[in-house]
Backbone as JSON Lines, residues from 0, in Angstrom:
{"i":0,"aa":"X","n":[62.43,82.25,73.97],"ca":[63.74,81.73,74.24],"c":[63.57,81.08,75.67]}
{"i":1,"aa":"X","n":[63.96,79.63,75.93],"ca":[64.04,79.1,77.23],"c":[64.98,79.9,77.97]}
{"i":2,"aa":"X","n":[64.62,79.79,79.2],"ca":[65.44,80.31,80.36],"c":[66.82,80.18,80.37]}
{"i":3,"aa":"X","n":[67.14,78.83,80.27],"ca":[68.5,78.33,80.27],"c":[69.31,79.02,79.03]}
{"i":4,"aa":"X","n":[68.84,79.15,77.66],"ca":[69.36,79.78,76.67],"c":[69.55,81.31,76.86]}
{"i":5,"aa":"X","n":[68.47,81.91,77.49],"ca":[68.56,83.37,77.85],"c":[69.8,83.56,78.87]}
{"i":6,"aa":"X","n":[69.93,82.86,79.71],"ca":[70.84,82.78,80.77],"c":[72.33,82.64,80.11]}
{"i":7,"aa":"X","n":[72.48,81.88,79.32],"ca":[73.66,81.43,78.42],"c":[74.05,82.69,77.67]}
{"i":8,"aa":"X","n":[73.14,83.36,76.99],"ca":[73.47,84.58,76.13],"c":[73.88,85.76,77.04]}
{"i":9,"aa":"X","n":[73.22,85.86,78.2],"ca":[73.63,86.84,79.04],"c":[74.87,86.76,79.6]}
{"i":10,"aa":"X","n":[75.29,85.39,79.96],"ca":[76.68,84.96,80.46],"c":[77.79,85.58,79.62]}
{"i":11,"aa":"X","n":[77.59,85.11,78.26],"ca":[78.46,85.74,77.37],"c":[78.63,87.15,77.19]}
{"i":12,"aa":"X","n":[77.67,87.86,77.31],"ca":[77.62,89.22,77.34],"c":[78.14,89.8,78.47]}
{"i":13,"aa":"X","n":[77.76,89.34,79.8],"ca":[78.31,89.91,80.91],"c":[79.96,89.74,81.08]}
{"i":14,"aa":"X","n":[80.35,88.35,80.52],"ca":[81.82,88.13,80.53],"c":[82.44,89.0,79.74]}
{"i":15,"aa":"X","n":[81.98,89.22,78.47],"ca":[82.71,90.27,77.67],"c":[82.63,91.72,78.23]}
{"i":16,"aa":"X","n":[81.61,92.14,78.78],"ca":[81.66,93.44,79.25],"c":[82.62,93.67,80.33]}
{"i":17,"aa":"X","n":[82.64,92.39,81.25],"ca":[83.56,92.45,82.47],"c":[84.89,92.67,82.02]}
{"i":18,"aa":"X","n":[85.3,91.8,81.02],"ca":[86.75,91.67,80.44],"c":[87.14,93.0,79.93]}
{"i":19,"aa":"X","n":[86.4,93.58,79.18],"ca":[86.55,95.05,78.81],"c":[86.96,96.12,79.8]}
{"i":20,"aa":"X","n":[86.18,96.04,80.99],"ca":[86.25,97.13,81.99],"c":[86.81,96.65,83.1]}
{"i":21,"aa":"X","n":[87.56,95.56,83.03],"ca":[88.15,95.06,84.34],"c":[89.21,95.78,84.92]}
{"i":22,"aa":"X","n":[89.22,95.97,86.21],"ca":[90.23,96.75,87.01],"c":[90.01,95.95,88.37]}
{"i":23,"aa":"X","n":[91.15,95.49,88.74],"ca":[91.24,94.83,90.24],"c":[90.8,95.62,91.29]}
{"i":24,"aa":"X","n":[90.0,95.38,92.24],"ca":[89.5,96.17,93.14],"c":[89.15,95.48,94.32]}
{"i":25,"aa":"X","n":[89.25,96.07,95.51],"ca":[89.29,95.49,96.78],"c":[87.62,95.35,97.19]}
{"i":26,"aa":"X","n":[87.35,94.34,97.89],"ca":[86.07,94.06,98.39],"c":[86.16,94.11,100.05]}
{"i":27,"aa":"X","n":[87.16,94.36,100.61],"ca":[87.35,94.14,102.0],"c":[86.46,94.99,102.82]}
{"i":28,"aa":"X","n":[85.7,95.89,102.16],"ca":[84.83,96.69,103.16],"c":[83.61,96.06,103.65]}
{"i":29,"aa":"X","n":[83.38,94.85,102.89],"ca":[82.22,93.87,103.26],"c":[82.4,93.39,104.82]}
{"i":30,"aa":"X","n":[83.76,93.38,105.18],"ca":[84.0,92.89,106.58],"c":[83.42,93.89,107.57]}
{"i":31,"aa":"X","n":[82.95,94.96,107.41],"ca":[82.49,96.04,108.4],"c":[81.1,95.85,108.31]}
{"i":32,"aa":"X","n":[80.37,94.83,107.64],"ca":[79.1,94.67,107.76],"c":[78.63,94.03,109.12]}
{"i":33,"aa":"X","n":[77.68,94.4,109.83],"ca":[77.49,93.59,111.04],"c":[77.39,92.04,111.1]}
{"i":34,"aa":"X","n":[77.07,91.69,109.92],"ca":[76.78,90.01,109.99],"c":[78.34,89.55,110.18]}
{"i":35,"aa":"X","n":[79.35,90.28,109.87],"ca":[80.61,89.7,110.17],"c":[81.23,89.76,111.54]}
{"i":36,"aa":"X","n":[80.53,90.48,112.31],"ca":[81.04,91.03,113.74],"c":[81.43,89.78,114.41]}
{"i":37,"aa":"X","n":[80.41,88.97,114.79],"ca":[80.7,87.65,115.42],"c":[80.68,86.46,114.88]}
{"i":38,"aa":"X","n":[80.78,86.5,113.27],"ca":[80.65,85.16,112.65],"c":[81.96,84.46,112.96]}
{"i":39,"aa":"X","n":[81.83,83.23,113.16],"ca":[82.82,82.14,113.44],"c":[83.1,81.18,112.21]}
{"i":40,"aa":"X","n":[82.12,80.96,111.23],"ca":[82.37,80.13,110.31],"c":[81.78,80.8,108.86]}
{"i":41,"aa":"X","n":[82.65,81.14,108.02],"ca":[82.25,81.7,106.72],"c":[82.66,80.73,105.73]}
{"i":42,"aa":"X","n":[81.92,80.77,104.66],"ca":[82.22,79.85,103.5],"c":[82.47,81.0,102.39]}
{"i":43,"aa":"X","n":[83.54,80.78,101.85],"ca":[84.02,81.75,100.81],"c":[84.61,81.19,99.47]}
{"i":44,"aa":"X","n":[85.33,81.9,98.56],"ca":[85.78,81.18,97.63],"c":[87.26,81.7,97.38]}
{"i":45,"aa":"X","n":[87.97,81.02,96.49],"ca":[89.14,81.74,95.93],"c":[89.03,82.35,94.57]}
{"i":46,"aa":"X","n":[89.15,83.55,94.55],"ca":[88.63,84.18,93.09],"c":[89.94,83.9,92.21]}
{"i":47,"aa":"X","n":[89.59,83.85,90.91],"ca":[90.6,83.91,89.76],"c":[90.12,84.58,88.58]}
{"i":48,"aa":"X","n":[91.06,85.08,87.79],"ca":[90.88,85.82,86.61],"c":[89.96,87.2,86.91]}
{"i":49,"aa":"X","n":[89.02,87.45,86.28],"ca":[88.25,88.62,86.54],"c":[87.19,88.75,87.63]}
{"i":50,"aa":"X","n":[87.21,87.54,88.43],"ca":[86.05,87.52,89.54],"c":[86.49,88.38,90.56]}
{"i":51,"aa":"X","n":[85.4,88.89,91.18],"ca":[85.58,89.94,92.37],"c":[86.49,89.14,93.35]}
{"i":52,"aa":"X","n":[87.52,89.9,93.86],"ca":[88.6,89.39,94.52],"c":[88.22,88.97,96.18]}
{"i":53,"aa":"X","n":[88.71,87.81,96.52],"ca":[88.36,87.5,97.81],"c":[89.68,87.31,98.73]}
{"i":54,"aa":"X","n":[90.8,87.64,98.03],"ca":[92.11,87.42,98.66],"c":[92.07,88.15,100.05]}
{"i":55,"aa":"X","n":[91.78,89.45,100.02],"ca":[91.86,90.19,101.27],"c":[90.91,89.99,102.5]}
{"i":56,"aa":"X","n":[89.79,89.51,101.83],"ca":[88.64,89.06,102.71],"c":[88.91,87.81,103.33]}
{"i":57,"aa":"X","n":[89.42,86.81,102.68],"ca":[89.87,85.47,103.24],"c":[91.1,85.74,104.08]}
{"i":58,"aa":"X","n":[91.96,86.5,103.92],"ca":[93.27,86.87,104.66],"c":[92.67,87.44,106.16]}
{"i":59,"aa":"X","n":[91.82,88.37,106.01],"ca":[91.4,89.1,107.28],"c":[90.69,88.22,107.98]}
{"i":60,"aa":"X","n":[89.75,87.42,107.49],"ca":[89.0,86.47,108.12],"c":[89.78,85.54,108.93]}
{"i":61,"aa":"X","n":[90.67,84.98,108.31],"ca":[91.75,84.12,109.01],"c":[92.57,84.75,110.05]}
{"i":62,"aa":"X","n":[92.93,86.01,109.94],"ca":[93.64,86.75,111.02],"c":[92.73,86.92,112.17]}
{"i":63,"aa":"X","n":[91.32,87.11,112.04],"ca":[90.38,87.13,113.1],"c":[90.07,85.9,113.76]}
{"i":64,"aa":"X","n":[90.57,84.82,113.19],"ca":[90.22,83.38,114.01],"c":[88.98,82.67,113.39]}
{"i":65,"aa":"X","n":[88.43,83.22,112.46],"ca":[87.38,82.72,111.79],"c":[87.66,81.36,110.92]}
{"i":66,"aa":"X","n":[86.82,80.47,111.04],"ca":[87.0,79.25,110.27],"c":[86.45,79.71,108.86]}
{"i":67,"aa":"X","n":[87.3,79.53,108.01],"ca":[87.27,79.77,106.47],"c":[86.97,78.44,105.76]}
{"i":68,"aa":"X","n":[85.84,78.25,104.94],"ca":[85.67,77.23,104.25],"c":[85.64,77.63,102.58]}
{"i":69,"aa":"X","n":[86.43,76.58,101.89],"ca":[86.3,76.83,100.48],"c":[85.62,75.66,99.79]}
{"i":70,"aa":"X","n":[85.11,76.08,98.56],"ca":[84.35,75.09,98.06],"c":[85.36,74.15,97.06]}
{"i":71,"aa":"X","n":[84.86,72.67,97.03],"ca":[85.37,71.93,96.22],"c":[84.26,71.13,95.33]}
{"i":72,"aa":"X","n":[84.18,70.85,94.37],"ca":[83.24,70.43,93.43],"c":[83.61,68.76,93.45]}
{"i":73,"aa":"X","n":[82.5,68.16,93.98],"ca":[82.61,66.61,93.79],"c":[81.23,66.15,93.09]}
{"i":74,"aa":"X","n":[81.44,65.78,91.74],"ca":[80.33,65.46,91.03],"c":[79.63,66.55,90.68]}
{"i":75,"aa":"X","n":[78.13,66.76,91.11],"ca":[77.41,68.03,90.72],"c":[77.16,68.72,92.16]}
{"i":76,"aa":"X","n":[77.86,68.31,93.09],"ca":[77.71,69.07,94.39],"c":[79.04,69.86,94.85]}
{"i":77,"aa":"X","n":[78.79,70.62,95.79],"ca":[80.01,71.32,96.27],"c":[79.91,71.09,97.57]}
{"i":78,"aa":"X","n":[81.35,70.76,98.08],"ca":[81.75,70.45,99.41],"c":[82.46,71.52,99.94]}
{"i":79,"aa":"X","n":[82.34,71.69,101.33],"ca":[83.21,72.92,101.74],"c":[84.3,72.17,102.88]}
{"i":80,"aa":"X","n":[85.39,72.74,102.56],"ca":[86.86,72.21,103.28],"c":[87.19,73.57,104.15]}
{"i":81,"aa":"X","n":[87.66,73.09,105.21],"ca":[88.35,74.23,106.12],"c":[89.77,74.6,105.48]}
{"i":82,"aa":"X","n":[89.95,75.78,105.43],"ca":[91.09,76.26,104.82],"c":[92.1,77.11,105.9]}
{"i":83,"aa":"X","n":[93.23,76.77,105.94],"ca":[93.97,77.62,106.93],"c":[94.93,78.81,106.11]}
{"i":84,"aa":"X","n":[94.68,79.13,104.93],"ca":[95.58,79.94,104.24],"c":[96.79,79.59,103.48]}
{"i":85,"aa":"X","n":[97.0,78.31,103.58],"ca":[98.23,77.7,103.03],"c":[97.9,77.39,101.55]}
{"i":86,"aa":"X","n":[98.57,78.03,100.61],"ca":[98.27,77.75,99.41],"c":[98.83,76.42,98.71]}
{"i":87,"aa":"X","n":[99.64,75.87,99.5],"ca":[100.14,74.51,99.12],"c":[99.32,73.37,99.57]}
{"i":88,"aa":"X","n":[98.24,73.85,100.31],"ca":[97.1,72.77,100.54],"c":[95.96,72.66,99.4]}
{"i":89,"aa":"X","n":[96.22,73.46,98.19],"ca":[95.24,73.68,97.16],"c":[95.71,72.93,96.13]}
{"i":90,"aa":"X","n":[94.62,72.35,95.37],"ca":[95.0,71.42,94.21],"c":[94.19,72.18,92.89]}
{"i":91,"aa":"X","n":[94.85,72.18,91.73],"ca":[94.35,72.96,90.6],"c":[93.34,71.94,89.94]}
{"i":92,"aa":"X","n":[92.16,72.43,89.68],"ca":[91.1,71.85,88.94],"c":[90.94,72.89,87.67]}
{"i":93,"aa":"X","n":[91.6,72.73,86.5],"ca":[91.39,73.75,85.48],"c":[91.89,74.97,85.86]}
{"i":94,"aa":"X","n":[91.15,76.24,85.99],"ca":[91.67,77.45,86.24],"c":[91.55,77.74,87.85]}
{"i":95,"aa":"X","n":[90.7,76.81,88.28],"ca":[90.4,76.98,89.84],"c":[91.22,76.15,90.67]}
{"i":96,"aa":"X","n":[91.56,76.72,91.9],"ca":[92.37,76.17,92.92],"c":[91.32,75.6,94.0]}
{"i":97,"aa":"X","n":[91.27,74.33,94.28],"ca":[90.5,73.88,95.33],"c":[91.11,73.07,96.51]}
{"i":98,"aa":"X","n":[90.56,73.23,97.64],"ca":[91.23,72.67,98.9],"c":[91.15,71.39,98.91]}
{"i":99,"aa":"X","n":[92.19,70.81,99.52],"ca":[92.09,69.27,99.69],"c":[91.73,69.33,101.27]}
{"i":100,"aa":"X","n":[91.44,67.89,101.68],"ca":[91.06,67.65,102.93],"c":[89.82,67.15,103.05]}
{"i":101,"aa":"X","n":[89.24,66.87,104.48],"ca":[87.9,66.28,104.64],"c":[86.92,67.45,104.41]}
{"i":102,"aa":"X","n":[85.78,67.12,103.71],"ca":[84.7,68.1,103.65],"c":[84.14,68.24,105.24]}
{"i":103,"aa":"X","n":[83.6,69.73,105.33],"ca":[83.02,70.0,106.68],"c":[81.61,69.56,106.53]}
{"i":104,"aa":"X","n":[81.38,68.78,107.7],"ca":[79.98,68.1,107.75],"c":[78.9,68.85,108.1]}
{"i":105,"aa":"X","n":[79.05,70.06,109.15],"ca":[78.02,70.72,109.75],"c":[77.72,72.16,108.78]}
{"i":106,"aa":"X","n":[77.22,71.86,107.69],"ca":[76.79,72.96,106.83],"c":[75.8,74.02,107.54]}
{"i":107,"aa":"X","n":[75.03,73.5,108.45],"ca":[74.04,74.26,109.18],"c":[74.67,75.25,110.08]}
{"i":108,"aa":"X","n":[75.88,75.0,110.45],"ca":[76.73,76.01,111.33],"c":[77.31,77.23,110.5]}
{"i":109,"aa":"X","n":[77.38,77.04,109.17],"ca":[77.93,78.24,108.43],"c":[77.06,79.44,108.51]}
{"i":110,"aa":"X","n":[77.7,80.69,109.01],"ca":[76.81,81.75,109.16],"c":[76.77,82.7,108.05]}
{"i":111,"aa":"X","n":[77.76,82.71,107.12],"ca":[77.89,83.42,106.03],"c":[78.45,82.92,104.82]}
{"i":112,"aa":"X","n":[77.88,82.98,103.65],"ca":[78.31,82.32,102.46],"c":[78.67,83.62,101.31]}
{"i":113,"aa":"X","n":[80.05,83.69,100.9],"ca":[80.34,84.62,99.84],"c":[80.48,83.96,98.46]}
{"i":114,"aa":"X","n":[79.82,84.38,97.62],"ca":[79.78,83.83,96.45],"c":[79.83,84.81,95.19]}
{"i":115,"aa":"X","n":[80.6,84.38,94.18],"ca":[80.74,85.31,92.92],"c":[79.48,85.28,92.16]}
{"i":116,"aa":"X","n":[79.54,86.3,91.36],"ca":[78.39,86.78,90.32],"c":[79.0,87.38,89.21]}
{"i":117,"aa":"X","n":[78.23,87.03,88.23],"ca":[78.42,87.9,86.97],"c":[77.49,89.08,86.92]}
{"i":118,"aa":"X","n":[76.38,88.97,87.59],"ca":[75.3,90.02,87.54],"c":[74.34,89.65,88.72]}
{"i":119,"aa":"X","n":[73.76,90.49,89.21],"ca":[72.85,90.37,90.31],"c":[71.51,91.22,90.19]}
{"i":120,"aa":"X","n":[70.43,90.76,90.06],"ca":[69.24,91.44,90.0],"c":[68.91,92.23,91.2]}
{"i":121,"aa":"X","n":[67.68,93.15,91.21],"ca":[67.09,93.82,92.31],"c":[66.63,93.13,93.3]}
{"i":122,"aa":"X","n":[66.25,91.82,92.94],"ca":[65.45,90.97,94.01],"c":[66.72,89.9,94.54]}
{"i":123,"aa":"X","n":[67.86,90.12,94.08],"ca":[68.88,89.27,94.95],"c":[69.28,87.95,93.98]}
{"i":124,"aa":"X","n":[68.77,87.8,92.85],"ca":[68.98,86.69,91.96],"c":[70.3,87.03,91.31]}
{"i":125,"aa":"X","n":[71.26,85.96,91.35],"ca":[72.53,86.1,90.66],"c":[72.58,85.21,89.45]}
{"i":126,"aa":"X","n":[73.37,85.75,88.76],"ca":[73.91,84.89,87.22],"c":[75.19,84.65,87.51]}
{"i":127,"aa":"X","n":[75.53,83.12,87.58],"ca":[76.83,82.89,87.77],"c":[77.38,82.26,86.57]}
{"i":128,"aa":"X","n":[78.34,81.45,86.74],"ca":[79.32,81.08,85.54],"c":[78.42,80.02,84.75]}
{"i":129,"aa":"X","n":[77.27,79.32,85.26],"ca":[76.41,78.23,84.53],"c":[76.67,76.96,84.94]}
{"i":130,"aa":"X","n":[77.3,76.63,86.02],"ca":[77.46,75.13,86.46],"c":[76.36,74.92,87.45]}
{"i":131,"aa":"X","n":[75.62,75.9,88.02],"ca":[74.59,75.53,89.0],"c":[75.08,75.02,90.28]}
{"i":132,"aa":"X","n":[76.65,74.99,90.62],"ca":[76.93,74.54,91.87],"c":[76.67,75.4,92.92]}
{"i":133,"aa":"X","n":[76.76,76.62,92.87],"ca":[76.4,77.57,94.02],"c":[74.91,77.53,94.03]}
{"i":134,"aa":"X","n":[74.1,77.58,93.17],"ca":[72.69,77.38,93.41],"c":[72.21,76.46,94.12]}
{"i":135,"aa":"X","n":[72.68,75.08,93.78],"ca":[72.57,74.08,94.64],"c":[73.03,74.02,96.05]}
{"i":136,"aa":"X","n":[74.14,74.87,96.22],"ca":[74.69,74.63,97.57],"c":[73.99,75.89,98.47]}
{"i":137,"aa":"X","n":[73.61,76.83,97.8],"ca":[72.87,77.94,98.44],"c":[71.58,77.55,99.08]}
{"i":138,"aa":"X","n":[71.09,76.51,98.27],"ca":[69.58,76.04,98.89],"c":[69.78,75.29,100.12]}
{"i":139,"aa":"X","n":[71.04,74.95,100.7],"ca":[71.22,74.27,101.92],"c":[71.46,75.15,103.05]}
{"i":140,"aa":"X","n":[71.65,76.44,102.67],"ca":[72.15,77.48,103.7],"c":[71.1,78.35,104.45]}
{"i":141,"aa":"X","n":[70.96,78.55,105.65],"ca":[70.29,79.34,106.31],"c":[70.77,80.83,106.64]}
{"i":142,"aa":"X","n":[72.24,80.77,106.45],"ca":[72.82,82.0,106.95],"c":[72.78,83.09,105.95]}
{"i":143,"aa":"X","n":[73.54,84.21,106.1],"ca":[73.59,85.24,105.2],"c":[74.3,85.01,103.84]}
{"i":144,"aa":"X","n":[73.7,85.22,102.77],"ca":[74.04,84.9,101.51],"c":[74.53,86.24,100.79]}
{"i":145,"aa":"X","n":[75.84,86.27,100.58],"ca":[76.48,87.71,100.09],"c":[77.07,87.54,98.81]}
{"i":146,"aa":"X","n":[76.6,88.11,97.67],"ca":[77.26,87.97,96.35],"c":[78.05,89.14,96.19]}
{"i":147,"aa":"X","n":[79.39,88.74,95.43],"ca":[80.25,89.97,95.24],"c":[80.0,90.21,93.61]}
{"i":148,"aa":"X","n":[80.13,91.35,93.14],"ca":[80.08,91.99,91.88],"c":[80.58,93.24,91.55]}
{"i":149,"aa":"X","n":[80.92,93.69,90.48],"ca":[81.75,94.96,90.13],"c":[80.45,95.94,90.1]}
{"i":150,"aa":"X","n":[80.87,97.22,90.34],"ca":[79.83,98.35,89.98],"c":[79.54,98.25,88.6]}
{"i":151,"aa":"X","n":[78.06,98.37,88.48],"ca":[77.41,98.3,87.14],"c":[76.97,96.79,86.83]}
{"i":152,"aa":"X","n":[77.11,95.91,87.85],"ca":[76.61,94.49,87.67],"c":[75.58,94.06,88.55]}
{"i":153,"aa":"X","n":[75.07,95.19,89.27],"ca":[73.78,94.95,89.98],"c":[72.77,95.61,89.1]}
{"i":154,"aa":"X","n":[71.6,94.94,88.71],"ca":[70.78,95.63,87.86],"c":[69.35,95.85,88.43]}
{"i":155,"aa":"X","n":[68.63,96.81,87.84],"ca":[67.34,97.17,88.25],"c":[66.32,96.19,87.48]}
{"i":156,"aa":"X","n":[66.74,95.53,86.6],"ca":[66.04,94.6,85.76],"c":[66.2,93.18,86.26]}
{"i":157,"aa":"X","n":[65.01,92.43,86.23],"ca":[65.18,90.94,86.85],"c":[65.92,90.26,85.88]}
{"i":158,"aa":"X","n":[66.63,89.33,86.13],"ca":[67.32,88.27,85.57],"c":[66.44,87.12,85.23]}
{"i":159,"aa":"X","n":[66.67,86.31,84.21],"ca":[65.88,85.1,84.05],"c":[66.2,84.32,85.25]}
{"i":160,"aa":"X","n":[65.01,83.49,85.53],"ca":[65.18,82.7,86.8],"c":[64.55,81.28,86.42]}
{"i":161,"aa":"X","n":[65.11,80.35,87.2],"ca":[64.67,78.88,86.98],"c":[64.46,78.39,88.48]}
{"i":162,"aa":"X","n":[63.68,77.15,88.5],"ca":[63.17,76.89,89.83],"c":[64.31,76.72,90.89]}
{"i":163,"aa":"X","n":[65.51,76.25,90.52],"ca":[66.71,76.21,91.42],"c":[67.31,77.31,91.85]}
{"i":164,"aa":"X","n":[67.09,78.5,91.21],"ca":[67.7,79.64,91.65],"c":[67.38,80.12,93.05]}
{"i":165,"aa":"X","n":[68.44,80.69,93.95],"ca":[68.15,81.1,95.15],"c":[68.56,82.52,95.34]}
{"i":166,"aa":"X","n":[67.7,83.27,95.77],"ca":[68.11,84.7,96.11],"c":[69.1,85.06,97.21]}
{"i":167,"aa":"X","n":[69.84,85.78,97.07],"ca":[70.86,86.35,97.94],"c":[70.25,87.18,99.0]}
{"i":168,"aa":"X","n":[70.97,87.51,100.08],"ca":[70.32,88.57,100.94],"c":[70.99,89.74,100.67]}
{"i":169,"aa":"X","n":[72.1,89.77,100.22],"ca":[72.76,91.01,99.9],"c":[73.78,90.88,98.71]}
{"i":170,"aa":"X","n":[74.26,92.11,98.2],"ca":[75.14,92.14,97.14],"c":[76.19,93.04,97.5]}
{"i":171,"aa":"X","n":[77.54,92.94,97.11],"ca":[78.49,94.1,97.42],"c":[79.42,94.19,96.25]}
{"i":172,"aa":"X","n":[79.54,95.5,95.98],"ca":[80.41,95.99,94.93],"c":[81.62,96.68,95.55]}
{"i":173,"aa":"X","n":[82.68,96.92,94.91],"ca":[83.87,97.39,95.67],"c":[83.49,98.75,96.6]}
{"i":174,"aa":"X","n":[82.4,99.27,96.32],"ca":[82.01,100.38,97.15],"c":[80.91,100.4,98.08]}
{"i":175,"aa":"X","n":[80.0,99.61,97.97],"ca":[78.75,99.61,98.77],"c":[78.11,98.05,98.74]}
{"i":176,"aa":"X","n":[77.28,98.03,99.92],"ca":[76.64,96.68,100.06],"c":[75.05,97.09,100.01]}
{"i":177,"aa":"X","n":[74.46,96.26,98.95],"ca":[73.05,96.43,98.8],"c":[72.43,95.07,99.65]}
{"i":178,"aa":"X","n":[71.37,95.51,100.12],"ca":[70.58,94.44,100.97],"c":[69.42,94.15,100.32]}
{"i":179,"aa":"X","n":[68.82,93.04,100.09],"ca":[67.58,92.79,99.55],"c":[66.42,92.34,100.45]}
{"i":180,"aa":"X","n":[65.2,92.92,100.37],"ca":[64.09,92.55,101.24],"c":[63.49,91.38,100.86]}
{"i":181,"aa":"X","n":[63.16,90.44,101.69],"ca":[62.55,89.18,101.56],"c":[61.19,89.17,102.06]}
């Protein structure tokens, strides 16, 4: 079975499993990781549905005076837009809320990127929703790459990989942070 088909089947399975066992939980403990201590620019996302919640994380980062960037999809690329916490500055695109405004140009200055994941393997490779936007975006980041997933969604088995997949530096569940060696 080609890798893309294998990934599609796993996505369906992991979505079903998440839906059945979903309980909203906080991921705010990630802010105690040393990488956040002096971070000034963090790329995050606005969670929806059963995705790992970033509401508390984003709110606390803004309180700390950190520049929070949110993604906006333009074509097949992800652009990052500075967000001040104002929900009225967001525009709905399907189920997703995206920021309006001018894209942040200095992607190399982003110190941390927080990404959603359906599943993450022992080497830090994630399985996302399937659009490939995050993998294309991650390839441009030199900062700390953190994936959020629920307990039981970090696997000791390898996920299928394609050439464009990018490994994370760490994964967080509501209770722990797992760091991947590279």
